[in-house]
C-alpha positions as MATLAB code, in Angstrom:
seq = 'EWVENERSNAFTYTEEIVGGYISMSKRFKEKNFFQIGLRLEDTKLERIELLDNSVIEQDYLNLFPSVYFSRDLKNGNSLSANFSRKFRRPDFYFLNNYVIKLNDFSFEQGNPDLRPEFVNKLQVSFNQSNQTTAAYFHKTTNAINPTYTLDGSVAFFQLKNIGERTQYGIEYNRFGNINKWWFIKGMVDVFYRYFTDDNGQNSFKTFAGYMTLSNTFKINKTTSFDISGEYESPHKDAFINKSYNYYIDLMLQKTFLDNQLTCRIYLIDDFHKWRHEDKRPFETFETNFNLRYRTRMLR';
ca = [
     -34.601   -2.327  152.434;
     -35.992   -1.877  148.939;
     -36.809    1.777  148.227;
     -38.839    2.561  145.098;
     -37.975    5.582  142.968;
     -38.161    6.698  139.335;
     -35.489    4.134  138.375;
     -37.241    1.145  139.915;
     -38.546   -1.725  137.812;
     -40.641   -4.534  139.332;
     -42.742   -6.938  137.287;
     -44.102  -10.472  137.057;
     -44.760  -12.733  134.087;
     -47.319  -15.445  133.476;
     -47.174  -17.602  130.350;
     -49.727  -20.315  129.603;
     -49.268  -22.691  126.664;
     -51.893  -25.186  125.517;
     -50.915  -27.454  122.646;
     -51.812  -30.624  120.818;
     -50.030  -32.769  118.268;
     -51.106  -35.447  115.809;
     -48.841  -37.592  113.646;
     -49.501  -40.294  111.059;
     -46.947  -42.478  109.293;
     -46.926  -45.298  106.770;
     -44.327  -47.488  105.092;
     -45.168  -48.685  101.577;
     -43.396  -50.842   99.000;
     -40.885  -51.688  101.761;
     -38.389  -48.986  100.812;
     -40.584  -45.896  101.208;
     -41.592  -44.183  104.448;
     -43.967  -41.222  104.780;
     -44.973  -39.224  107.859;
     -47.138  -36.156  108.332;
     -47.753  -34.202  111.518;
     -49.589  -31.139  112.776;
     -49.127  -29.216  116.018;
     -51.626  -26.657  117.321;
     -50.439  -24.291  120.035;
     -52.172  -21.458  121.888;
     -50.053  -19.066  123.971;
     -51.251  -16.484  126.479;
     -48.698  -14.153  128.048;
     -49.344  -11.531  130.705;
     -46.847   -9.055  132.131;
     -47.802   -6.938  135.146;
     -45.761   -3.882  136.098;
     -46.045   -3.913  139.883;
     -45.169   -0.243  140.395;
     -48.024    1.234  138.344;
     -50.189   -1.918  137.842;
     -49.991   -1.627  134.049;
     -50.623   -4.851  132.116;
     -49.171   -6.049  128.802;
     -50.899   -9.059  127.223;
     -50.195  -11.260  124.226;
     -52.460  -14.024  122.905;
     -51.666  -15.972  119.743;
     -52.742  -19.270  118.165;
     -50.515  -21.027  115.632;
     -50.422  -24.144  113.446;
     -47.148  -25.984  112.749;
     -47.289  -28.659  110.002;
     -44.489  -31.121  109.219;
     -43.987  -33.590  106.352;
     -41.243  -36.211  106.025;
     -40.444  -38.724  103.262;
     -37.540  -41.172  102.930;
     -36.563  -43.885  100.475;
     -34.099  -46.691  101.201;
     -31.298  -47.123   98.647;
     -28.583  -49.685   98.128;
     -25.818  -50.404  100.663;
     -27.808  -49.027  103.587;
     -28.054  -45.513  102.148;
     -31.230  -43.452  101.995;
     -32.638  -40.277  100.500;
     -35.008  -38.096  102.512;
     -36.915  -34.825  102.277;
     -38.762  -32.927  104.974;
     -40.626  -29.686  105.558;
     -41.494  -28.135  108.906;
     -42.723  -24.874  110.366;
     -41.413  -23.835  113.760;
     -41.098  -20.702  115.832;
     -38.806  -19.071  118.384;
     -40.117  -17.122  121.354;
     -38.167  -14.095  122.625;
     -36.710  -14.300  126.119;
     -38.686  -12.589  128.873;
     -35.669  -10.350  129.449;
     -36.161   -8.615  126.096;
     -39.901   -8.044  126.718;
     -39.252   -5.641  129.609;
     -39.918   -1.935  129.061;
     -36.578   -1.089  130.663;
     -33.833    1.298  129.531;
     -30.318    0.341  130.655;
     -27.392    2.727  130.307;
     -24.287    0.860  129.145;
     -22.190    4.007  128.754;
     -22.631    7.669  127.772;
     -23.152    6.761  124.116;
     -24.969    3.398  124.269;
     -28.295    2.413  125.851;
     -30.224   -0.877  125.787;
     -34.011   -0.793  125.564;
     -36.622   -3.538  125.983;
     -39.618   -4.120  123.727;
     -42.912   -5.316  125.308;
     -44.429   -5.699  121.820;
     -41.851   -8.274  120.703;
     -43.456  -11.445  119.300;
     -42.126  -14.849  118.171;
     -40.498  -15.332  114.792;
     -41.569  -18.161  112.474;
     -39.191  -20.407  110.545;
     -40.171  -22.493  107.508;
     -37.604  -25.230  106.755;
     -37.238  -27.399  103.657;
     -34.396  -29.934  103.464;
     -33.282  -32.747  101.154;
     -30.684  -35.184  102.543;
     -28.540  -38.052  101.291;
     -27.871  -40.313  104.277;
     -25.065  -42.869  104.543;
     -23.979  -45.040  107.444;
     -21.595  -42.432  108.919;
     -22.252  -39.235  106.989;
     -25.067  -37.021  105.730;
     -25.098  -34.381  103.004;
     -28.069  -32.010  102.919;
     -29.278  -29.018  100.938;
     -31.733  -26.742  102.719;
     -33.855  -23.608  102.475;
     -34.901  -21.553  105.523;
     -37.266  -18.608  105.518;
     -37.869  -16.657  108.735;
     -40.865  -14.332  108.917;
     -41.692  -11.789  111.618;
     -37.931  -11.951  112.178;
     -36.459  -10.802  115.496;
     -33.600   -8.481  114.608;
     -31.227   -6.331  116.666;
     -31.653   -2.653  115.775;
     -29.793    0.535  116.654;
     -31.400    3.978  116.506;
     -29.804    7.345  117.159;
     -30.935   10.051  119.584;
     -28.336   12.778  119.256;
     -25.017   11.043  119.896;
     -26.575    8.130  121.832;
     -27.245    4.764  120.145;
     -30.259    2.791  121.461;
     -30.172   -0.998  121.019;
     -33.543   -2.789  120.788;
     -34.891   -6.068  119.385;
     -37.758   -5.665  116.913;
     -39.875   -7.826  114.579;
     -38.776   -6.576  111.157;
     -38.835   -8.167  107.719;
     -37.779  -11.642  106.603;
     -34.528  -13.634  106.573;
     -33.880  -16.099  103.747;
     -31.067  -18.647  103.775;
     -29.901  -21.359  101.346;
     -27.193  -23.750  102.390;
     -25.367  -27.060  102.129;
     -24.623  -28.983  105.317;
     -22.290  -31.940  105.727;
     -22.182  -34.161  108.845;
     -19.614  -36.894  109.465;
     -19.080  -39.222  112.417;
     -17.291  -42.502  112.961;
     -13.850  -44.060  113.297;
     -11.046  -43.003  110.989;
      -9.081  -45.939  112.368;
      -8.944  -47.965  115.596;
      -7.584  -45.074  117.687;
      -9.238  -42.007  116.091;
     -12.954  -41.144  116.257;
     -14.242  -37.995  114.588;
     -17.535  -36.096  114.653;
     -18.055  -32.859  112.750;
     -20.355  -30.592  110.798;
     -19.764  -27.967  108.094;
     -22.481  -25.547  106.997;
     -21.926  -23.167  104.065;
     -24.801  -20.832  103.283;
     -26.013  -17.770  101.399;
     -28.428  -15.455  103.187;
     -30.190  -12.143  102.691;
     -32.629   -9.925  104.560;
     -35.750   -8.298  103.144;
     -37.208   -5.353  105.053;
     -40.898   -4.464  105.443;
     -40.718   -2.397  102.231;
     -39.481   -5.333  100.156;
     -35.899   -4.045   99.909;
     -32.858   -6.294  100.439;
     -30.405   -4.744  102.899;
     -27.633   -7.331  102.518;
     -26.642  -10.480  100.652;
     -23.746  -12.540  101.939;
     -22.003  -15.923  101.996;
     -20.927  -17.337  105.354;
     -20.042  -20.588  107.082;
     -20.089  -22.487  110.356;
     -18.074  -25.524  111.463;
     -17.784  -27.796  114.500;
     -15.258  -30.596  114.897;
     -14.594  -33.107  117.680;
     -11.707  -35.611  117.703;
     -11.227  -38.446  120.192;
      -7.808  -40.152  120.236;
      -7.548  -43.461  122.089;
      -4.103  -43.675  123.695;
      -4.682  -47.070  125.309;
      -7.557  -49.089  126.774;
      -8.019  -46.703  129.723;
      -6.809  -43.345  128.370;
      -8.169  -41.013  125.689;
      -7.585  -37.433  124.565;
     -10.164  -35.071  122.985;
      -9.741  -31.951  120.852;
     -12.929  -30.114  119.885;
     -13.755  -26.697  118.527;
     -16.193  -24.433  116.762;
     -15.743  -21.696  114.142;
     -18.192  -19.089  112.869;
     -17.197  -16.937  109.904;
     -17.838  -13.177  109.665;
     -21.376  -12.506  108.471;
     -24.021   -9.835  108.209;
     -27.380   -9.563  109.860;
     -30.248   -7.181  109.169;
     -28.624   -4.055  110.643;
     -25.219   -5.154  111.959;
     -21.960   -6.742  110.828;
     -20.719   -9.616  113.006;
     -17.119  -10.708  113.442;
     -15.716  -14.233  113.209;
     -15.725  -16.379  116.347;
     -14.062  -19.601  117.474;
     -12.984  -21.704  120.449;
     -10.908  -24.850  121.096;
     -11.421  -27.260  124.018;
      -9.128  -30.042  125.273;
     -10.018  -33.017  127.470;
      -7.938  -35.855  128.933;
      -9.770  -38.922  130.283;
      -8.469  -41.815  132.362;
     -10.423  -44.760  133.796;
      -9.517  -46.869  136.840;
     -10.805  -49.912  138.731;
     -11.921  -51.782  135.618;
     -13.790  -48.736  134.211;
     -15.732  -48.130  137.438;
     -13.969  -44.793  138.096;
     -13.525  -42.115  135.420;
     -11.380  -38.984  135.832;
     -11.401  -36.097  133.328;
      -9.436  -32.855  133.022;
     -10.943  -30.127  130.813;
      -9.262  -27.073  129.309;
     -12.130  -24.936  127.981;
     -11.649  -22.160  125.398;
      -7.872  -22.528  125.636;
      -7.033  -19.396  123.626;
      -9.816  -17.292  125.196;
     -11.269  -16.324  121.814;
     -15.024  -16.870  122.290;
     -16.650  -13.430  122.172;
     -19.534  -11.364  120.858;
     -18.515   -8.590  118.502;
     -20.593   -6.567  116.047;
     -20.564   -3.201  114.297;
     -23.430   -0.913  113.321;
     -22.484    1.802  110.810;
     -24.409    5.090  110.790;
     -24.003    7.989  108.399;
     -21.682    9.963  110.663;
     -20.121    7.333  112.949;
     -20.015    3.645  113.815;
     -21.150    1.806  116.952;
     -18.940   -1.122  118.034;
     -19.941   -3.765  120.569;
     -17.346   -6.210  121.881;
     -17.996   -8.586  124.775;
     -15.425  -11.218  125.703;
     -16.972  -13.901  127.898;
     -15.178  -15.497  130.834;
     -15.116  -18.869  129.136;
     -11.501  -19.975  129.614;
     -11.249  -22.384  132.541;
      -9.616  -25.515  133.896;
     -12.053  -28.062  135.301;
];
């Protein structure tokens, strides 16, 4: 039987979203294509704490424009440019007014005042039949950032809307057959990013990178072998330093009965390296967080 005490936490959420979208496009002089769009979205969120009947409400209305232009070039290539404004809502989990003790020196705290962050994206791309090269600029306002504060020797972790994140980068995507028995699909993103706090000061400037790669090798008409992986370089965020991260997956596929039956064997995160690790330096000590997920499996 559920017994309420000073450690109890019971709540319910209601989120209502009303939105509308309009888009117009036109092709002119055969090789040029232009499209413009606008989305209007109204969000109402209500959180009721069932133990004391307290209510937390959020109500916000936002406009999200988008513009896209492309021009056809020779040999099936094209050049395109687009701008869009989007946003990311925080998970309900982080909106709770809870305090969770992780250990004697680390606590996790919710933030009922947490609001969405907004991302403005500008990108120019050169598109070919099996590859795309793009240069982009991202600016995130009202940014959701992980923060640590000290109370004596205890570090409190909490997400807050603080400052702006700015990122410039070059992204390369490639897919297609290398030869008859080898298909490849991958992406490389190299970027420069910095964070500006609410006082206009830059807390970090850093280069970093991200890569995904998937290879499919055709052994014969009914058998294929896949190797795929992901790598994330060390990088900095507003108040923490994050470690590198990677994983490698393997998959063997065999078909039977004239391709009517397919059997697959997966080896996921073979080296058991996918994890979450970050460090937060203070003046007198450093907080380290390291979580290794149970991702390695045979399926």
